[in-house]
N, C-alpha and C positions, 0 to 999 in steps of 0.2 A: 529550492521556493524562493524568491524575494520575495518580503511587503507583504499583505494580503491576501493575495491573487492567488487562487491556484493555479499550477504549472499546464494552462491548455495543451501547447507540443506534445507534454510529456505525457499526457493522458490520453491522448488519442493516440501516440505511439506504446506508451506501452497495454493501451485497447487493443489497437491490432496485433502486438506481442502476444498478446492472454491466447488470442484465434485462433493465434497461428500454433500454435501450443498445442490449440485441444481444446481450452477453457470455455465452457458459454461462457459472456459476458454480458453483464447485467447495465444501463447505463438506468441512473435516478434523474430525475424528473430535471428541467429548468428549475425550478425551485430548491430543491439540494442542493443544501451546502457543507463545507468543507466541513469534519475531515475526510466525510468517504466519497472517494471520486467513483470510482464505481464496484457492481462486487462480481466475483465468479464463481461455475462451478466444475468442480472436473469431480468425475465420479458419484456423483450424490451429496458432496463437500462442499459448504459455499462460504466464502468470505468476501469479506468486507475490503476494499481496499483503499488507502490513503499511498499515491505518486509524492516522491520526496525528491530534490537536489540537494545533500549535504553540499553545503560549504566548505568541507574536505574530504577526499577523495577517499578515505579508506574506511574500509566496506566492513570492518571486524565488527563484529557484536559492540563490543565498547564502547566506540565512535558513535555508531549508528541511534544507541539508546541514548548517546548523548546530545548529537545534533537534533535528533527524529524528536526531541523528548517532550514537546509542544503536541504535536501529533502524537503522539506512543501515548501522554497523556488524555489523549479529545478520545481517544479509541476507547480506551479502559473502563471509560464513562458510558461509553453507549450501550443501555441497554440490551441486548439479547441474548438467546439461550442458548445453551454450552454447546449446539452442535453448529453452532455459527460461528466461525475465527473470524480474526483481527489479523490484518498482515496491514507491514509498511511495503515499498515497492520504490529500489531506490537505481539510480540507473548508471556503468559507465561509460558504457557506448548507445547508441542508438542499438545496437541488439544483442546488449548484456545488460540482462535484468538480475539483479540481486534483491532476494523475495524475506523477507522475516517473520516469522508470527510472534504475534505482541501476544504472550501470557499476562497474568494477573499481577509475577514479579517481578519480568525478566522478557528477553526479547530470542527467537533462536533461527536463524539462518537454516529456511527450505533450501534442500537441492533437488 
């Protein structure tokens, strides 16, 4: 993501990919602002998703934690219950998305 504008094209592609994977996709209303771009439900588990294009194309958790630190902090600041998860999605190619679960003190890659 560059500047203060969400990656609209990437968000649309991420939603399409999520639907193709069998997730239920929920889009926020037009008044919703960053950091949550959409939500997914997978077998009863709900996640809030933020889409990012990191500057560096290294997808290990350490690099993602650094390059997405602002969005991770914003996701952690959201007041949600323990049943709702927070995720950062980054893209390598249009059809390849990396998903990271944002926890209180770390992130984990979801496979």
